[in-house]
C-alpha positions in Angstrom: 226.8 -191.2 -170.3 230.3 -189.9 -171.0 231.3 -187.2 -168.5 234.9 -186.9 -169.6 234.4 -183.4 -171.2 232.9 -182.0 -168.0 235.6 -183.6 -165.9 238.4 -182.1 -168.1 236.7 -178.7 -168.0 236.6 -178.7 -164.2 240.2 -179.8 -164.0 241.2 -177.0 -166.4 239.3 -174.4 -164.4 241.0 -175.6 -161.2 244.4 -175.3 -162.8 243.7 -171.8 -164.2 242.5 -170.7 -160.8 245.5 -172.1 -158.9 247.8 -170.2 -161.3 246.2 -166.9 -160.2 247.0 -167.4 -156.5 249.1 -164.7 -154.9 252.1 -166.7 -153.6 253.4 -163.6 -151.6 250.2 -163.6 -149.6 250.5 -167.3 -148.9 254.1 -166.8 -147.7 252.9 -164.0 -145.4 250.2 -166.3 -144.0 252.8 -169.0 -143.3 255.0 -166.5 -141.5 252.1 -165.4 -139.3 251.3 -169.0 -138.4 254.9 -169.9 -137.6 255.3 -166.7 -135.5 252.2 -167.7 -133.6 253.7 -171.2 -133.0 257.1 -169.8 -131.9 255.4 -167.3 -129.5 252.9 -169.8 -128.2 249.9 -167.7 -129.4 246.4 -169.2 -129.9 245.1 -169.6 -133.5 241.3 -169.6 -133.8 239.8 -170.9 -137.0 236.2 -171.3 -138.1 233.7 -171.3 -141.0 230.3 -172.6 -142.1 229.4 -175.7 -144.0 232.2 -176.9 -146.2 234.4 -174.2 -144.7 233.7 -175.7 -141.2 235.1 -179.0 -142.5 238.1 -177.1 -143.9 238.6 -175.4 -140.5 238.5 -178.8 -138.7 241.0 -180.2 -141.2 243.4 -177.3 -140.6 243.3 -177.9 -136.9 244.0 -181.6 -137.4 246.9 -181.1 -139.8 248.6 -178.5 -137.6 247.8 -179.7 -134.0 248.7 -183.3 -134.8 250.3 -183.5 -138.3 253.0 -180.9 -137.8 253.1 -180.7 -134.0 253.9 -184.4 -133.7 257.4 -183.5 -134.9 258.0 -180.2 -133.2 258.9 -179.2 -129.6 256.6 -176.1 -129.7 253.1 -177.1 -130.7 250.6 -175.2 -132.9 247.6 -174.0 -130.8 244.8 -174.2 -133.3 241.3 -173.9 -131.8 238.5 -174.8 -134.2 235.3 -173.0 -133.1 232.9 -175.0 -135.2 233.8 -178.4 -133.7 231.7 -178.4 -130.5 228.1 -178.9 -131.8 226.4 -178.6 -128.5 228.1 -175.2 -127.8 227.2 -173.9 -131.3 223.6 -175.1 -131.0 223.2 -173.5 -127.5 224.6 -170.2 -128.7 222.5 -170.3 -131.9 219.3 -171.1 -130.0 219.7 -168.8 -127.0 221.6 -165.8 -128.6 221.6 -166.1 -132.4 223.4 -168.0 -135.1 225.3 -164.8 -136.1 227.0 -165.0 -132.7 228.3 -168.6 -132.7 231.9 -167.6 -133.3 232.1 -164.2 -131.6 230.7 -165.5 -128.4 233.4 -168.2 -128.2 236.1 -165.6 -128.7 234.9 -163.2 -126.0 237.5 -162.9 -123.2 239.6 -165.6 -124.9 241.2 -164.0 -127.9 244.2 -161.8 -127.0 246.5 -159.3 -128.7 249.0 -161.2 -130.8 246.7 -164.2 -131.3 245.7 -165.2 -134.9 242.2 -165.6 -136.2 241.6 -167.5 -139.4 238.1 -166.8 -140.9 236.9 -168.9 -143.8 234.1 -167.7 -146.0 233.6 -168.4 -149.7 231.6 -165.3 -150.2 233.5 -163.3 -147.6 230.2 -162.1 -146.2 229.0 -164.7 -143.7 227.6 -162.7 -140.8 228.9 -165.0 -138.0 232.4 -165.0 -139.5 232.4 -161.2 -139.9 231.2 -160.6 -136.4 233.9 -162.7 -134.9 236.6 -161.2 -137.1 235.6 -157.7 -136.2 235.7 -158.5 -132.5 239.1 -160.2 -132.8 240.5 -157.2 -134.7 239.3 -154.9 -131.9 241.2 -157.2 -129.4 244.4 -156.9 -131.4 244.5 -160.3 -133.1 246.0 -160.8 -136.6 243.4 -161.8 -139.2 243.9 -164.3 -142.0 240.9 -164.6 -144.3 240.2 -167.3 -146.8 237.8 -166.1 -149.4 236.4 -166.6 -152.9 234.2 -164.6 -155.3 234.9 -160.9 -154.7 236.3 -161.5 -151.2 233.5 -159.6 -149.6 233.9 -157.9 -146.2 236.3 -160.5 -144.9 238.8 -159.6 -147.6 238.7 -156.0 -146.4 239.0 -156.9 -142.7 241.9 -159.3 -143.2 245.6 -158.5 -142.5 246.4 -161.2 -145.0 243.7 -162.5 -147.4 244.2 -165.8 -149.2 241.8 -165.1 -152.0 240.5 -167.6 -154.7 239.6 -165.4 -157.6 236.6 -167.3 -159.0 232.8 -167.3 -158.7 232.5 -171.0 -157.8 232.0 -172.2 -154.3 233.2 -175.7 -155.3 236.6 -174.5 -156.7 236.9 -172.0 -153.9 236.5 -174.7 -151.3 238.8 -177.0 -153.2 241.6 -174.4 -153.1 241.0 -173.5 -149.5 241.9 -177.1 -148.7 244.9 -176.8 -151.0 246.1 -173.9 -148.8 246.0 -176.2 -145.8 247.9 -179.0 -147.4 250.3 -176.7 -149.2 251.2 -174.9 -146.0 251.4 -178.2 -144.1 253.7 -179.7 -146.7 256.0 -176.7 -146.6 256.2 -176.7 -142.8 256.7 -180.5 -142.8 259.9 -179.8 -144.6 261.0 -176.5 -143.0 260.0 -177.2 -139.3 260.1 -180.9 -139.2 262.8 -181.9 -141.7 260.4 -184.2 -143.4 259.5 -184.7 -147.0 255.7 -185.0 -147.4 256.2 -187.0 -150.6 257.8 -189.8 -148.7 255.1 -190.3 -146.1 
């Protein structure tokens, strides 16, 4: 079977969606992350499913990728990476508490919380973001669809304006690599194209 038409359609949809991104919001998010690095603030990041994988990837790219070449290190903490902790919280307290519980008495004023939710309505993400906001953290939300509640709660929302989880998650990874590439150049003096 020839899938070339479907492949081309998907690529065209991705390109059209990328062109709708708010570059000013992305710039704001970069400044928040760099400020956190400069001031040695914690950055907590989390999501479910594919968004959990994206959160892990962010932590890797900032804690190792960029921080390998900087004196001050990024302090990303991915809350979905410790499976035993998540399962214990989910089993004993409730799945909707898996992220908020981990933030209790850890997140402080001036820290950054990055919540990732395609729908913007994942209860465990919303609970954690609401708590972090109460504690004085700055919220960066990564969303798709209408943006949901996470869009409303975010200080800066990196929104993917499309009703497709696949394209939304693709572009959430683009945010990671885009920001990493920019900071490679501006913080590390490295050209990502030459690596």
